[in-house]
N, C-alpha and C positions, 0 to 999 in steps of 0.2 A: 532739666528739673527747675522748678520755680525757685526764685530767690527767697520766697516765703515772706514772713511777716516779722518786722522789727517793732518792738514795743519799747518806748522810752519813758521811764518812770519807775518809781519805787513804792507805789501805794496800792490801794484797793483796785483802782481802775485798771492798772497794769496787770495785777495778779488775776483778776477775773476775766480780762480779755484772753489771757493765755489759757487759763483752765477751761473756759468755754470753748475755745477753738479745739483743744485736745478732746474735750468731752464729746464734741460733735464730729469727731473723726477727721479733723484737719491733719493731714499727714506731711505738709510741707515744713521746711525749717522755721523755727521760731527763735528769735534772739531777743533777750531782755537786756536793756542798758539802764543801769541805775546809778545815780551820782553818789548815794550813800553806800557805805559798806554793807548795809543790811540787805537781806532779801526783802521783798515787798511785805509790808506789815500794816496793821490797822492803827489808825491814829486817834480815834475818839478817846481811848483810855488814857492817853498821854496827859490829859487835864483832869482825869477822874481816877479810876482805880489804879492805874499804873503809877500815877503821881503819888497816890496814897500808899503805895507799896502793897496793894492787895492782889496784884497779878503781875506776872512777868511774861506771859504768853501773848505775843502780838503778831507773829508771823502768820500769813495766810497759808503758806505751804513751807515745808522744810526743804533743805537742800536735796534730800533724797527724792522728793516728789519731782523736782525740776529735772533731776538726772533721769528718773524713770520715764519721764514724758519727753525726753530728748529736747530740752530747752537749753540753748546756749546762753548761760547767765554771765553777764559782765557787770559786776557791782564795783563801786568805788571808782567809777570812770564817768566822764562827762561827754555827752554828745554836744558838739560845738557848732555843727552846721549840717544842712541838708541840701544836697544837689538833687532837685526834683526832676530835672531833665534826665540825669543819669541814674536816678533811683539809688542814691548812695547817702549814707549817714556817716559823718566824720566823727571818729572817736580817737583823739590823739592824732597819731600819724596814720591810723588805719581807716580804710573806707569800707563800710559794711553795706552790702547790697540788700535791696528789699523789693518785693512786689507790692506789698502794702505796708504802710507806716502808721503806727498809732502813737500819737503824742499824748501821753498821760503824765505830763510834767508837773502837774499840781500848781501850787502857789507858794509864795514866800511871805513871811510877816512884813507888814509895813512898819516903818519907823516915822515918828513925827519929825518934821524938819525943824528941830529945835537944838540949841547948844546942849551937848552932853548926851545925846540920844545913844551914842555908841560907846559910852563909858563902860569900863569893867563894873560888873554888878548890876547892869541893866540887861535884863533877859527878854527874849521872845520865846514863844513856844510853838514849834512846828514838828520837830523831829524827836526821836527817842533820846538822842544825846541832849537836846534841850530839856526834856523832862527829867533826865538823870541829874542834870545840873540843878534844876529846881528842887528835886527831891533832896539833894545834899544841902541846899540852902534851907529847906524846911527843918532839917535837923540842927541847923546852926544859927540861923538868923531870926531875931525877935521881931523886928519892925519891917513890915511889908507895905509897899505902895504899889498899887496896880493901876495902870493908866488904861482906861477903857472899861466900860461896863457892858460889853457884849457877852456872848456865851463863854468864850475862853476866859475872859477876865473874871467873870462871876464864878466859874467853876474853879479857877485857881484860888480865888478868895475863899471859897468854901473849904478847899483843901487846907489852906493856911490856917483858917479858924479851927479846923479839926485837929491841927497840930498845936493849938494853943497860942498862935501868933497874934500880934497886934496888926490889924489890917485896915488900910485906907484904900478906897477905890475912888478914883477921880474920873468922872464921866462928863464929857462935853455937853451932851444933850440935857434936857430938863428932866428926863427919866431914863433909867437903864432900859435897854431893849425896846425903846420907844418906836424906832423905825420898823421893827418887826412885829411887835405885839400891840402897839398903840398905847394910849394913856392908862386905861384901866388896868391892864395886865402889867404894864410897866410899873405902876404903883405897887402892884402885888409883889413883884420881885424886889422892888426897893424895900418894902416892909419886911420881906423875908430876910434880906441881908442885914438890915438895921436890927431886926429882932435877934439875929445870931451874933451881934457884936461888931459888925463891920461899920466903920465910919465911911459911909458911901455918900460922896459929895457930888451933886449934880450941878450942871452949869459951870463946870470948872474947866478952865483953859490952862493947860500945862505950857509953861513958857521956857523952862530950862531945867537941866539936871546938873548939879555940880558936886564935886568931892567935898565932903565935910568931915574932917577927922578920919576915922577909920571907915566911915559910912558915906552916905549920899544925902543930898538935900534936893528935894523936888520943889521948884518954884512954880506956883500956879496962881491964877487970878484971885483965888480966895485964900491965899496964904502959902506958907512954905511948910513942908513936912520933912522931917528927918527919917531916913530909911536905911536898913541894912541891905535889903534887896528891893529892886524895882523891876516890875514886869510890865512890858509894853504890849498891850493887847488891843491894837487899834485897826484890826483888819488885815487882809492879805491881798497881795498883788499876783495875778496869774503869771506863770513863767512861759511867756509867749515867744521867747527869743528864736526858737527853731522854726517859727512860722513866717520867716522872711519871704515877702512877696505874696503872702496870703492875707485875707481880711482879718483884722483884729479889732474888736469892739468890746472892751472889758473882758477879753478872753479871745481865744481863737474861734472865729465864726464858722459854725458847721450847720448842716441842714438837719432835718428830722431823723436822718440815719447816721448822723455824726460825721458825714463827709465834708471836707473843705471843698473849695472850688476845684482843687486837684482831687479827682476821684480815688487816687491811690494814697491820699493822706487823710487820716481821721484824727479827731481829738476827742478825749473823753475825760470825765472827772472835773476837778476844780478848774482846769484850764479852759474848758469848753464853754463858749456861749452858743447854746444849741436851740434850735427851733422846736419848742414844746407844743405838740398838737393838742394836748389837753387844755392848755391855757391860751393857745393861739398867739403866742409871742415868743421871742427869743429870751433865754434865761440862762444865767450862770449860777450854779448851786455848789456850795462848798460843804457838802455833808456826806456822811458815811453811806447812806442808802443810795444816793445818787451816783456815787463813785462805783459802787458795786453794779448797779443796774446799767450804767453807761458802759462799763467795761464789758459786760455781757452783750450789750447792744452792738458795740464796736465789733465784737467777734461775729455776731450774727450778720452784721452788714458785710463783713468780709466773706462770710459763707453764703451770702445771697439769699437770706430768708425773707427779706422785705419788711422786717420789723421796724418800728418807729419809736421815737421818744414821746411816749403818750401817757406817762404816769405823773401823778401829783408829787411835788416835793415832800420830803419827810425828814424830820430830825428829832433828836431826843436830847435830854439833859438830865443830870443828877446833881442836885445841890442840897447839902444837909439831908433832911428827911424828905425832900421833894424829888419825885421822879416824874417826868412828863414826856409825852410824845406829841408831835405836831405834824399835821398833814395838810397840804394845800398851799395857797399863796395869797394870804390876806394882805390888806393894806391898812395903814394907820387910820385912814378915813372910813373904814368899814364899821358898821355897828357891831358891838361885841355883846353877845348873849350868853348868860351863864346858866348852865343846867346843874343844879345843886347849890352849894354854898361856898363862897370863897373862905369864909371863916372856918369851915370844917377842914380845909386843906385837901378835900377830895371833890373834884368837880370836873365838868367838861365845859370848855369855852368854844363858842362858835363865832366866826367872823362872817358877816353877811352884807352883801350889796343889795339892798332891797330885801327880797325873800331868798335870793340865791346865795347859797353857802359858798364862801370862798376858801375857808380854812376851818380846821377844828383841832382842839388840843385837849387831851385827857391828862389830868393831874392826879397822881396817886390812885388812879382807877385803871385796871389792867384788863387785857383781853377784849378791848372795845375798839382798838384802832382800825381794824379791818372794816367794822361797821361805819366808823367815821369817814374812812376813805371813800366808801360807797356813797356817802351823803354829799361830799364835796362836789360842787357843780350843780346840785339839785336845788329846787325851790321848795322851801318848807316854811309855813307860817311860824313866826316867832313864838307864839303861845304853845305850839306843839313841841318846838325844840327845847324849851325850858321846862316843860312838864315832865317831872321825873317819873310820873306814873305811866307815861307813854313809852313803851320799850323802843330802844333805838331801831330795832328791826322793823318796827311799825311806822317809822317816820317816812 
């Protein structure tokens, strides 16, 4: 009998690898190894509804599902090494055999290399336990400083404002989300947070965090701020430690079917730098949709279906009364075209390289993202893109 598949990870990519294998009749053993005590769960709500106390349901499948589908679940344990010659994963003193190994180990929050980054009261957000600690702080602490004006930082800022807290965001770049959205939409999100009462400071270089009485003091290039809670949201580093001997380039390097140079070792989700055939380049994506799709693709690769990583990246956010979806992979240098009015709070933004659409974003307009996905990669004149009288289906 085959040794089956071992999946290392506790997130969406791991869960969807396993469920897709079983849904497609895979009968060999499956072992799940997760470092957290939790069964695999969804993470986007950790900085949104879960943090706000609006939902407690995060698990992809409950324990009964794994039992019913004959999955050997090992949670609260850490895989420390892989012997690729012998096809073995080390967990403590145990060696677990595999025919195929899926590394869905995700990423860990980065810390700035500054004094005080690891002080008590300085939080990061990656796990349910992290979000639980922040939720307790929301009920207790008045003054919040958030370091980093990316998606996580801004979503936590919105949650803290919703709890009536005093919030300062320190962003190193000249605009929040500038690297992803460019200047025009970066200003839009800056104004959104300023309008909701956030002291959002751009061009701010954080230099140290020190204890100050019962709280903390954050020293930055534009002054010092006292805080009860500090959240460091400055990106994430992929967990590539199990890829010893394999190529790593901002993630575990895999091909269009998510295989590493070792055909029996795959990587999926936040940890994978994968060959995206839709974009013609390698890409590492840290978002919900990609983790689900790559988990499914990893399973289909093991099943031998021949599928490839051929979809456009997608992500979403909810901040205050703004909800948005983004599909594609624009660059800050692309032209930004607006369909509708920024002032209305309901619009579609397109990123274009010449006439070729590289990305699109719908803000407070729903049931249009599938049409936008179909437009990405096509060439459409700017005048037609921005003409609200031309239906999206006719572009």
